[in-house]
C-alpha positions as CSV (number, residue, x, y, z in Angstrom):
1,M,-8.6,38.1,2.0
2,K,-8.7,34.6,0.6
3,T,-7.3,32.5,3.6
4,V,-7.6,28.8,4.0
5,P,-6.4,26.4,6.8
6,V,-3.4,24.5,6.3
7,G,-2.9,20.6,7.0
8,I,0.6,19.3,7.5
9,S,0.8,15.7,5.6
10,A,3.3,13.5,7.3
11,R,4.3,10.3,5.5
12,H,1.5,7.9,4.7
13,I,0.3,5.3,2.7
14,H,-2.9,5.0,0.4
15,L,-3.5,1.0,-0.1
16,S,-5.4,-1.0,-3.1
17,T,-8.2,-3.6,-1.4
18,Q,-5.8,-6.4,-3.0
19,H,-3.0,-5.1,-1.0
20,I,-4.9,-4.8,2.3
21,E,-5.8,-8.4,1.8
22,I,-2.3,-9.3,1.4
23,L,-0.6,-7.6,4.3
24,F,-3.7,-8.1,6.8
25,G,-5.4,-10.9,5.8
26,Q,-8.1,-11.9,3.5
27,G,-11.4,-10.1,3.6
28,Y,-9.8,-7.6,5.9
29,E,-11.1,-4.1,5.9
30,L,-9.2,-0.9,7.5
31,T,-10.7,0.3,10.9
32,S,-10.9,4.3,11.5
33,L,-8.4,6.0,14.1
34,K,-10.0,9.5,13.1
35,D,-11.6,11.4,10.2
36,L,-9.4,13.7,8.2
37,S,-10.4,16.8,6.8
38,Q,-11.4,15.6,3.4
39,P,-15.1,14.3,3.9
40,G,-15.2,10.3,3.8
41,Q,-11.1,10.3,4.3
42,Y,-9.8,8.8,7.3
43,A,-6.4,7.8,9.1
44,A,-6.6,4.2,9.8
45,N,-5.5,2.4,13.2
46,E,-3.6,-0.1,10.8
47,T,0.0,0.8,10.0
48,V,2.7,-0.7,8.0
49,S,6.5,-0.8,7.7
50,I,8.3,0.6,4.5
51,V,11.6,-0.9,3.4
52,G,13.9,1.1,1.0
53,T,17.1,0.4,-0.4
54,K,18.9,2.3,2.5
55,G,16.3,2.5,5.6
56,K,13.2,1.4,6.9
57,F,10.2,3.1,8.3
58,D,7.8,1.2,11.0
59,K,4.3,2.5,12.0
60,V,3.5,4.3,8.5
61,R,-0.2,5.1,8.8
62,I,-2.7,4.0,6.3
63,L,-5.3,6.6,5.0
64,G,-8.6,4.9,4.0
65,P,-10.7,3.9,2.3
66,A,-8.9,1.7,-0.1
67,R,-7.9,3.2,-3.2
68,G,-7.6,1.6,-6.9
69,H,-3.9,1.6,-6.4
70,S,-1.5,1.7,-3.8
71,Q,0.8,4.9,-3.1
72,L,3.3,5.9,-0.4
73,E,3.5,9.8,0.1
74,V,6.9,11.0,1.8
75,S,8.9,14.0,2.0
76,R,12.0,14.5,0.4
77,T,13.7,14.0,3.9
78,D,12.0,10.6,4.2
79,A,13.1,9.7,0.7
80,F,16.6,10.5,1.2
81,S,16.4,8.4,4.4
82,L,14.8,5.3,2.5
83,G,17.0,5.4,-0.5
84,V,14.6,6.4,-3.1
85,N,14.3,9.3,-5.3
86,P,10.5,9.9,-6.2
87,P,9.3,12.8,-8.4
88,V,7.0,15.7,-7.1
89,R,3.5,14.7,-8.4
90,E,-0.1,15.0,-7.8
91,S,-1.7,12.0,-5.7
92,G,-2.9,9.4,-8.2
93,H,-0.4,10.1,-10.8
94,I,2.2,7.4,-10.2
95,E,3.1,6.3,-13.6
96,G,7.2,6.2,-13.7
97,T,7.5,6.4,-10.2
98,P,9.6,4.1,-7.9
99,G,8.4,1.4,-5.8
100,I,9.1,-0.1,-2.3
101,R,8.5,-2.8,-0.1
102,V,5.4,-2.8,2.2
103,I,5.6,-5.0,5.4
104,G,2.3,-5.9,7.0
105,P,1.4,-8.5,9.7
106,Q,0.1,-11.2,7.4
107,G,2.4,-10.5,4.3
108,E,4.4,-8.1,2.2
109,V,4.1,-6.4,-1.1
110,E,6.8,-5.3,-3.6
111,L,5.1,-1.9,-4.9
112,E,6.5,-1.4,-8.7
113,Q,5.7,2.2,-8.7
114,G,3.6,4.3,-6.4
115,V,6.1,6.5,-4.2
116,I,5.7,10.1,-4.5
117,V,6.5,13.5,-3.2
118,A,3.1,14.8,-3.1
119,A,2.7,18.4,-4.7
120,R,1.6,21.3,-2.6
121,H,-2.2,21.6,-3.1
122,I,-5.4,23.2,-1.7
123,H,-8.7,21.2,-1.8
124,F,-11.3,23.5,-2.7
125,H,-15.2,22.8,-2.4
126,T,-16.9,23.8,-5.8
127,S,-18.5,26.8,-4.1
128,D,-15.4,28.2,-2.5
129,A,-13.4,28.2,-5.8
130,E,-16.4,29.9,-7.7
131,K,-16.4,32.5,-4.6
132,W,-13.1,33.1,-5.2
133,G,-12.6,32.7,-9.2
134,I,-10.3,29.5,-8.9
135,Q,-10.3,26.9,-11.6
136,D,-9.4,23.3,-10.9
137,K,-5.8,22.8,-11.8
138,Q,-4.9,26.5,-11.4
139,A,-1.3,27.3,-10.1
140,L,-1.8,29.6,-7.1
141,R,0.6,31.8,-4.8
142,V,0.1,31.1,-1.1
143,K,1.5,33.1,1.8
144,V,2.1,30.8,5.2
145,N,2.9,33.2,8.2
146,G,4.7,30.9,10.5
147,E,7.8,31.7,12.5
148,R,9.5,32.0,9.0
149,P,6.8,33.3,6.7
150,L,7.3,32.3,3.0
151,I,5.1,32.2,-0.4
152,F,4.4,28.8,-1.9
153,E,4.5,28.8,-5.8
154,D,2.8,26.4,-7.9
155,V,0.0,25.3,-5.3
156,I,-2.1,23.2,-7.3
157,A,-6.2,23.9,-6.9
158,R,-8.0,20.8,-6.8
159,V,-11.6,21.5,-7.1
160,S,-14.8,19.3,-6.3
161,E,-17.8,19.0,-4.8
162,Q,-16.4,16.4,-2.6
163,Y,-13.6,18.5,-1.1
164,A,-13.4,20.8,2.2
165,L,-11.1,23.7,2.4
166,D,-7.7,22.9,3.1
167,M,-4.3,23.3,1.9
168,H,-2.0,20.3,2.0
169,I,1.8,20.7,2.5
170,D,4.5,18.1,3.6
171,T,6.4,18.1,6.8
172,D,9.5,19.5,5.1
173,E,7.4,22.5,4.0
174,G,5.7,22.8,7.0
175,N,8.9,22.8,8.9
176,A,10.5,25.2,6.8
177,A,7.8,27.9,7.3
178,G,7.3,27.1,11.0
179,V,3.7,26.2,10.3
180,K,1.4,23.8,11.9
181,T,-1.7,21.9,11.1
182,G,-4.6,24.3,11.6
183,D,-2.7,27.6,11.0
184,L,-4.0,29.9,8.3
185,A,-2.6,30.9,4.7
186,E,-3.3,33.4,2.5
187,I,-4.0,32.9,-1.4
188,L,-2.2,36.1,-3.3
189,D,-3.4,35.1,-6.7
């Protein structure tokens, strides 16, 4: 059986160094609240406010370290509340996506693009992928056994020496299946 831990990904934002400095001040560097499942990634102590055409979320967690481009990841429910219509995309694929206003303690940024609903995916360390015969970008079927078991289709395999085994779904998907972070899922093919 090919089992993988599940991580429920709540709304969060990745910021570029330039945007961190606009939002928090010149030379500002994020500080780590806690490490995440992927090596070198962390939830920052810092948060921002996100403002859409219909709504606003305060205290949106920043994930570090700084990235090349800023990107807001929300669930479909969050998107409705904000008044944006983001596509389902892999992280980093932000071309043609809607933008949003981001407010920090020292300033604000109007993102021209970067709002996505993250495509469900599994991070595989190269050794795990090789052991199970899984290729980078392969679409997988994955069963979760929560209160309301279901099978997720089109779960994208992301393979790298830098990754640790972990499946990422958003809060809407986790709630639909009744699963929580740390539960196990089974790769069916």
